[in-house]
Legacy VTK file of the C-alpha trace (Angstrom):
# vtk DataFile Version 3.0
C-alpha trace
ASCII
DATASET POLYDATA
POINTS 337 float
-16.857 3.809 15.348
-16.663 7.254 16.954
-14.458 9.585 14.944
-12.170 12.116 16.583
-14.051 15.244 17.579
-12.588 18.434 16.115
-14.026 20.692 18.812
-11.557 20.814 21.680
-8.613 19.997 19.440
-8.682 23.211 17.462
-8.700 25.432 20.545
-5.641 23.726 22.058
-2.642 25.823 23.205
-0.267 27.296 20.647
1.838 24.682 18.903
5.599 24.441 19.178
7.373 25.999 16.215
7.516 23.273 13.592
10.671 24.689 11.993
12.606 24.293 15.240
11.283 20.766 15.683
12.407 20.033 12.118
15.905 21.318 12.907
16.002 19.180 16.052
15.309 15.954 14.141
17.469 12.878 14.684
19.952 12.587 11.824
22.387 10.034 13.227
21.532 6.331 13.181
23.550 5.608 16.302
21.743 8.302 18.240
18.416 6.858 17.114
19.385 3.393 18.321
20.645 4.813 21.611
17.370 6.658 22.217
15.538 3.354 21.740
17.871 1.361 24.003
19.160 -0.521 20.960
22.733 0.738 20.892
24.029 -2.836 20.676
22.706 -2.950 17.083
25.014 -0.175 15.884
27.480 -2.687 14.457
24.787 -3.819 12.000
24.407 -0.390 10.427
25.762 0.157 6.912
28.991 2.104 6.713
27.264 4.561 4.380
23.678 5.760 4.114
23.342 4.769 0.421
23.183 8.452 -0.506
19.984 8.865 1.514
20.591 10.250 4.965
18.573 9.366 8.043
16.132 12.029 9.198
13.280 11.520 11.673
11.501 13.999 13.998
11.833 13.278 17.702
8.063 13.213 18.121
7.933 10.286 15.690
10.773 8.563 17.553
8.696 8.877 20.734
6.057 6.609 19.160
8.592 3.806 18.657
8.851 1.006 21.209
12.118 1.101 23.209
14.064 -2.131 23.051
12.174 -3.451 20.024
14.452 -3.939 17.026
11.419 -4.928 14.937
9.390 -1.821 15.748
7.376 -1.013 12.583
8.119 2.718 12.764
11.836 2.189 13.312
12.110 -0.167 10.334
10.689 2.504 8.049
13.552 4.917 8.751
16.637 2.977 9.907
19.276 2.403 7.175
19.859 -1.286 6.445
22.725 -3.204 4.863
20.200 -4.591 2.368
19.882 -1.157 0.773
23.360 -1.568 -0.703
22.417 -4.670 -2.671
21.737 -4.184 -6.383
18.656 -6.258 -7.198
17.556 -6.749 -10.833
14.448 -4.732 -11.654
15.029 -2.136 -8.943
16.028 1.145 -10.566
16.575 4.801 -9.683
13.442 6.082 -11.484
10.937 3.448 -10.449
7.733 4.994 -11.861
8.959 6.943 -14.889
8.818 10.380 -13.311
11.438 11.890 -15.596
9.678 10.642 -18.718
6.511 12.491 -17.668
8.255 15.827 -17.083
6.594 18.719 -18.911
8.549 21.683 -17.538
10.499 22.542 -14.416
8.890 20.698 -11.525
5.777 19.568 -13.426
4.911 15.908 -14.059
1.879 15.169 -16.224
0.966 11.488 -16.248
-2.824 11.341 -16.015
-5.722 13.039 -17.785
-6.919 16.196 -16.065
-4.221 16.213 -13.390
-0.791 17.787 -13.160
1.669 17.070 -10.366
3.944 19.789 -9.065
7.201 18.823 -7.348
6.794 21.574 -4.791
9.790 20.783 -2.601
12.695 18.393 -2.413
12.677 18.288 1.385
10.969 15.894 3.785
10.747 15.930 7.563
11.392 12.189 7.489
13.386 10.023 5.106
11.496 6.772 4.571
13.835 4.057 3.345
11.345 2.790 0.727
10.877 6.268 -0.838
10.339 5.943 -4.594
11.927 9.370 -5.166
15.035 8.780 -3.065
17.164 9.243 -6.224
15.109 12.058 -7.802
17.108 15.119 -9.033
15.294 17.638 -6.850
17.946 20.285 -7.411
16.791 20.623 -11.010
13.068 20.038 -10.524
11.414 22.481 -8.133
8.049 23.903 -9.175
8.214 26.510 -6.403
11.335 28.080 -7.904
10.827 31.545 -9.371
7.463 31.991 -7.643
6.042 28.938 -9.447
6.106 30.793 -12.803
7.105 27.945 -15.146
4.758 25.463 -13.511
1.785 27.831 -13.568
2.425 28.823 -17.162
2.237 25.160 -18.204
-1.047 24.773 -16.325
-2.400 27.997 -17.820
-1.817 26.727 -21.342
-3.461 23.344 -20.760
-7.076 23.960 -19.828
-7.759 20.200 -19.690
-6.098 20.228 -16.261
-8.635 20.759 -13.491
-6.697 19.335 -10.540
-3.278 20.285 -9.232
-1.382 17.816 -7.077
1.324 19.132 -4.767
3.979 16.527 -4.050
7.688 16.340 -3.431
9.577 15.733 -1.241
6.844 17.101 0.947
5.005 20.248 -0.160
4.366 21.226 3.457
8.110 21.568 3.908
7.552 24.937 2.246
6.837 27.972 4.375
3.195 29.015 4.319
4.255 32.245 2.589
5.564 30.178 -0.333
2.231 28.380 -0.565
0.503 31.772 -0.606
2.536 32.609 -3.732
0.931 29.586 -5.378
-2.536 30.750 -4.316
-2.006 34.107 -5.982
-0.848 32.372 -9.155
-3.944 30.171 -9.226
-6.322 33.114 -8.937
-6.530 33.600 -12.721
-6.768 29.896 -13.623
-10.521 29.221 -13.519
-10.134 25.716 -14.966
-8.396 24.577 -11.748
-11.138 23.422 -9.381
-9.258 21.076 -7.027
-6.004 21.188 -5.108
-4.640 17.912 -3.787
-1.766 17.895 -1.296
0.218 14.710 -0.710
2.019 15.006 2.605
3.485 12.997 5.452
4.044 15.989 7.734
0.698 15.846 9.602
1.730 12.316 10.624
5.425 12.770 11.425
5.468 16.474 12.392
1.857 17.401 13.218
2.941 20.805 14.539
3.281 21.881 10.896
-0.500 22.224 10.749
-0.350 25.532 12.600
-2.709 28.516 12.571
-1.185 30.341 9.547
-1.296 27.180 7.459
-4.886 26.413 8.472
-5.911 29.973 7.594
-4.267 29.634 4.182
-5.966 26.314 3.503
-9.373 27.488 4.669
-9.250 30.571 2.426
-8.524 28.620 -0.765
-11.547 28.898 -3.104
-11.006 25.326 -4.355
-11.993 21.833 -3.380
-9.194 20.654 -1.083
-7.968 17.101 -0.652
-5.128 16.201 1.684
-3.679 12.741 1.113
-1.742 11.580 4.145
0.814 8.803 4.223
0.666 6.462 7.199
1.629 2.800 7.086
0.884 1.630 10.625
-1.614 2.481 13.346
1.237 3.222 15.772
2.022 6.353 13.774
-1.050 8.023 15.316
-1.184 9.799 18.660
-3.081 12.758 20.128
-1.077 15.456 18.262
-1.689 13.655 14.948
-5.408 13.418 15.694
-5.399 17.141 16.454
-3.621 17.964 13.192
-6.203 15.932 11.259
-8.985 17.799 13.053
-7.473 21.134 12.071
-7.222 20.046 8.442
-10.866 18.959 8.407
-11.895 22.228 10.063
-10.182 24.044 7.165
-12.451 22.237 4.709
-10.121 19.482 3.513
-11.174 15.951 2.649
-8.661 13.581 4.249
-7.486 10.392 2.555
-4.569 8.091 3.257
-2.298 6.056 1.070
-0.048 3.358 2.472
2.761 1.277 1.062
2.694 -2.466 1.671
5.997 -3.212 3.403
7.448 -6.572 4.370
7.922 -6.883 8.119
6.004 -3.674 8.821
2.383 -4.008 7.744
2.195 -7.214 5.685
-0.519 -8.943 7.695
-4.275 -8.479 7.710
-4.547 -7.591 11.395
-2.066 -4.741 11.074
-3.733 -3.364 7.961
-7.196 -3.609 9.520
-5.980 -1.782 12.632
-4.548 0.954 10.407
-7.837 1.453 8.551
-9.749 1.592 11.844
-7.278 4.041 13.372
-7.376 6.255 10.292
-11.156 6.425 10.426
-11.044 7.282 14.124
-8.956 10.318 13.087
-11.417 11.263 10.340
-9.314 9.852 7.480
-10.431 7.323 4.855
-8.132 4.637 3.477
-7.541 5.375 -0.201
-4.690 3.343 -1.695
-2.569 0.454 -0.542
0.400 0.675 -2.885
2.551 -2.178 -3.935
6.154 -1.123 -3.447
7.619 1.002 -6.213
10.727 -0.898 -7.270
13.271 1.757 -6.432
16.916 0.874 -6.004
17.667 0.232 -2.335
14.194 -0.901 -1.271
13.977 -4.510 -2.485
13.989 -5.898 1.073
10.555 -4.321 1.653
8.824 -6.047 -1.283
5.728 -8.217 -0.789
4.531 -10.479 -3.613
1.382 -9.599 -5.553
-0.177 -12.919 -4.522
0.302 -12.172 -0.836
-0.905 -8.596 -1.318
-4.109 -9.762 -2.983
-4.719 -12.291 -0.208
-4.310 -9.567 2.390
-6.888 -7.344 0.720
-9.322 -10.247 0.467
-8.878 -10.788 4.202
-9.606 -7.094 4.802
-12.825 -7.342 2.791
-14.014 -10.150 5.041
-13.465 -8.199 8.261
-13.997 -4.504 7.422
-16.822 -2.464 5.878
-16.075 -1.654 2.264
-15.341 2.014 2.908
-12.390 1.029 5.116
-10.758 -1.264 2.534
-8.074 0.527 0.501
-7.636 -0.115 -3.210
-4.605 -2.281 -3.925
-2.667 -0.647 -6.776
0.668 -0.423 -8.491
2.029 2.529 -10.437
3.309 1.450 -13.849
5.128 3.811 -16.173
2.947 4.722 -19.157
-0.363 3.538 -17.701
-3.227 6.092 -17.795
-3.960 5.524 -14.071
-2.777 3.517 -11.098
-3.098 -0.178 -12.010
-5.566 -2.120 -9.801
-4.292 -5.498 -8.621
LINES 1 338
337 0 1 2 3 4 5 6 7 8 9 10 11 12 13 14 15 16 17 18 19 20 21 22 23 24 25 26 27 28 29 30 31 32 33 34 35 36 37 38 39 40 41 42 43 44 45 46 47 48 49 50 51 52 53 54 55 56 57 58 59 60 61 62 63 64 65 66 67 68 69 70 71 72 73 74 75 76 77 78 79 80 81 82 83 84 85 86 87 88 89 90 91 92 93 94 95 96 97 98 99 100 101 102 103 104 105 106 107 108 109 110 111 112 113 114 115 116 117 118 119 120 121 122 123 124 125 126 127 128 129 130 131 132 133 134 135 136 137 138 139 140 141 142 143 144 145 146 147 148 149 150 151 152 153 154 155 156 157 158 159 160 161 162 163 164 165 166 167 168 169 170 171 172 173 174 175 176 177 178 179 180 181 182 183 184 185 186 187 188 189 190 191 192 193 194 195 196 197 198 199 200 201 202 203 204 205 206 207 208 209 210 211 212 213 214 215 216 217 218 219 220 221 222 223 224 225 226 227 228 229 230 231 232 233 234 235 236 237 238 239 240 241 242 243 244 245 246 247 248 249 250 251 252 253 254 255 256 257 258 259 260 261 262 263 264 265 266 267 268 269 270 271 272 273 274 275 276 277 278 279 280 281 282 283 284 285 286 287 288 289 290 291 292 293 294 295 296 297 298 299 300 301 302 303 304 305 306 307 308 309 310 311 312 313 314 315 316 317 318 319 320 321 322 323 324 325 326 327 328 329 330 331 332 333 334 335 336
């Protein structure tokens, strides 16, 4: 396997302004279907968006297959009637986030790690999102120049890794991330910064020169955990964004969600792991679906999930096989399956 070369990528022409591309995103389901030559399906759309509006960058739409109602990228973002069904066991706080709240925007579930809800915004609204009902208006670590969040971390010296999540932390302007850097300068017990983000996949232009400079200058170990569920999510701009992240000194991992009708077969999952590695990214986790209200139609059984991972082990080298896990409220780590 030949991984993507970072050389020519990093010296490519200036990127389009990611903020303008964000503003130009598709936010109407009927427009999305029209762009994909699927306008005849508009009558199947729910009358309401289940409180979770459609949002998808046009560059991501361009990777979808016109005329294909079962396109795996389309199914991740298109509202479905099934979202309005109330299924037992599917709840608004699927992984106990609110129970692990320590202070504004800080979740502390696992030893040595604190998670900061950096932003409530995403460039794309994935229909299976486990935080689709999260009260972001009340829980923003970046509010007030990160003061409450950093004070909690300052007082707990057992924390050596900060995790930026959301929403998507890269929805923040780079200047806002620089505020965090300044706040971390006097916290010597923090040695790692982990960023969980989907933007390099769905809006790769976000990984622009100012952001790369900020990331490169951080005097910490840097891990960027991407979120891609299907090999079709990758194209040349995504490869280039991954190259820029690696050039800034970040280790790149990926976590996927196992989704019925999207990636629930061994061939699709194997192709994803291979495509990730070609972009310089290692498969990290394959998550069983968090049982959030509105996402039951995506669920795959544990038995099928385990069979899929066994099939991956028989056809891929071990370093390309993600760990199959579930997040369970109160557990001291992700639960292996």
